[in-house]
C-alpha positions as a Markdown table, in Angstrom:
| # | Residue | x | y | z |
|---|---|---|---|---|
| 1 | Unk | 0.0 | -0.1 | 0.0 |
| 2 | Unk | 2.8 | 2.4 | 0.8 |
| 3 | Unk | 4.1 | 1.9 | -2.7 |
| 4 | Unk | 0.9 | 3.0 | -4.2 |
| 5 | Unk | 0.8 | 6.0 | -2.0 |
| 6 | Unk | 4.4 | 6.9 | -2.7 |
| 7 | Unk | 3.5 | 6.6 | -6.5 |
| 8 | Unk | 0.6 | 8.8 | -6.0 |
| 9 | Unk | -2.0 | 6.3 | -7.1 |
| 10 | Unk | -4.0 | 6.2 | -3.9 |
| 11 | Unk | -4.4 | 8.5 | -1.0 |
| 12 | Unk | -4.8 | 7.6 | 2.6 |
| 13 | Unk | -6.8 | 9.4 | 5.4 |
| 14 | Unk | -7.7 | 8.5 | 8.9 |
| 15 | Unk | -11.4 | 7.5 | 9.4 |
| 16 | Unk | -13.1 | 10.3 | 11.5 |
| 17 | Unk | -15.5 | 7.7 | 13.1 |
| 18 | Unk | -12.8 | 5.2 | 13.9 |
| 19 | Unk | -9.2 | 6.4 | 14.4 |
| 20 | Unk | -7.9 | 2.9 | 14.0 |
| 21 | Unk | -9.1 | 2.7 | 10.5 |
| 22 | Unk | -7.5 | 4.3 | 7.3 |
| 23 | Unk | -9.7 | 5.2 | 4.2 |
| 24 | Unk | -7.9 | 4.4 | 0.9 |
| 25 | Unk | -9.1 | 6.2 | -2.4 |
| 26 | Unk | -7.8 | 6.3 | -5.8 |
| 27 | Unk | -6.2 | 9.5 | -6.9 |
| 28 | Unk | -6.7 | 11.2 | -10.2 |
| 29 | Unk | -3.5 | 9.7 | -11.3 |
| 30 | Unk | -4.6 | 6.2 | -10.0 |
| 31 | Unk | -8.0 | 6.5 | -11.9 |
| 32 | Unk | -6.0 | 7.3 | -15.1 |
| 33 | Unk | -3.7 | 4.5 | -14.8 |
| 34 | Unk | -6.7 | 2.2 | -14.0 |
| 35 | Unk | -8.5 | 3.3 | -17.1 |
| 36 | Unk | -5.4 | 2.7 | -19.2 |
| 37 | Unk | -5.2 | -0.9 | -17.8 |
| 38 | Unk | -8.9 | -1.6 | -18.7 |
| 39 | Unk | -8.2 | -0.3 | -22.2 |
| 40 | Unk | -5.3 | -2.6 | -22.4 |
| 41 | Unk | -7.4 | -5.5 | -21.2 |
| 42 | Unk | -10.0 | -4.8 | -23.8 |
| 43 | Unk | -7.4 | -5.2 | -26.6 |
| 44 | Unk | -6.5 | -8.8 | -25.4 |
| 45 | Unk | -9.6 | -10.1 | -27.2 |
| 46 | Unk | -8.5 | -8.5 | -30.5 |
| 47 | Unk | -5.0 | -10.5 | -30.0 |
| 48 | Unk | -6.6 | -13.7 | -28.9 |
| 49 | Unk | -9.1 | -13.8 | -31.9 |
| 50 | Unk | -6.4 | -14.5 | -34.3 |
| 51 | Unk | -4.9 | -17.5 | -32.2 |
| 52 | Unk | -5.7 | -21.1 | -32.4 |
| 53 | Unk | -6.4 | -23.0 | -29.3 |
| 54 | Unk | -2.9 | -24.2 | -28.7 |
| 55 | Unk | -1.5 | -20.7 | -29.3 |
| 56 | Unk | -4.2 | -19.4 | -26.7 |
| 57 | Unk | -3.3 | -22.1 | -24.2 |
| 58 | Unk | 0.5 | -21.4 | -24.5 |
| 59 | Unk | -0.2 | -17.5 | -24.2 |
| 60 | Unk | -2.3 | -18.2 | -21.0 |
| 61 | Unk | 0.3 | -20.5 | -19.6 |
| 62 | Unk | 3.2 | -18.0 | -20.3 |
| 63 | Unk | 1.2 | -15.2 | -18.7 |
| 64 | Unk | 0.3 | -17.3 | -15.8 |
| 65 | Unk | 4.0 | -18.1 | -15.3 |
| 66 | Unk | 5.0 | -14.4 | -15.5 |
| 67 | Unk | 2.4 | -13.6 | -12.9 |
| 68 | Unk | 3.6 | -16.3 | -10.5 |
| 69 | Unk | 7.2 | -15.0 | -11.0 |
| 70 | Unk | 6.5 | -11.4 | -10.4 |
| 71 | Unk | 4.1 | -12.1 | -7.5 |
| 72 | Unk | 6.8 | -14.2 | -5.9 |
| 73 | Unk | 9.3 | -11.1 | -6.4 |
| 74 | Unk | 6.8 | -8.6 | -5.0 |
| 75 | Unk | 6.2 | -10.6 | -2.0 |
| 76 | Unk | 9.9 | -11.3 | -1.4 |
| 77 | Unk | 10.6 | -7.5 | -1.7 |
| 78 | Unk | 7.7 | -6.8 | 0.6 |
| 79 | Unk | 8.9 | -9.3 | 3.2 |
| 80 | Unk | 12.5 | -8.0 | 3.0 |
| 81 | Unk | 11.4 | -4.4 | 3.6 |
| 82 | Unk | 9.5 | -5.4 | 6.8 |
| 83 | Unk | 12.8 | -6.7 | 8.4 |
């Protein structure tokens, strides 16, 4: 969460009704980035339409592998920063 705040993608405020809670909101910059991501996702169908089933399965497998790899790296960095 701190990385998103530092990047200016979200803002954090203390909840007036419960000081133990923090309220998280997307900033204008965060909303703009989210919109770009949605536009990118919508283009995936355009790419997939030209692929046969084997190519689609290979693409999905490759993307899942990348996701697993990067998720592990992010978690590792997060764990190291807490030490």
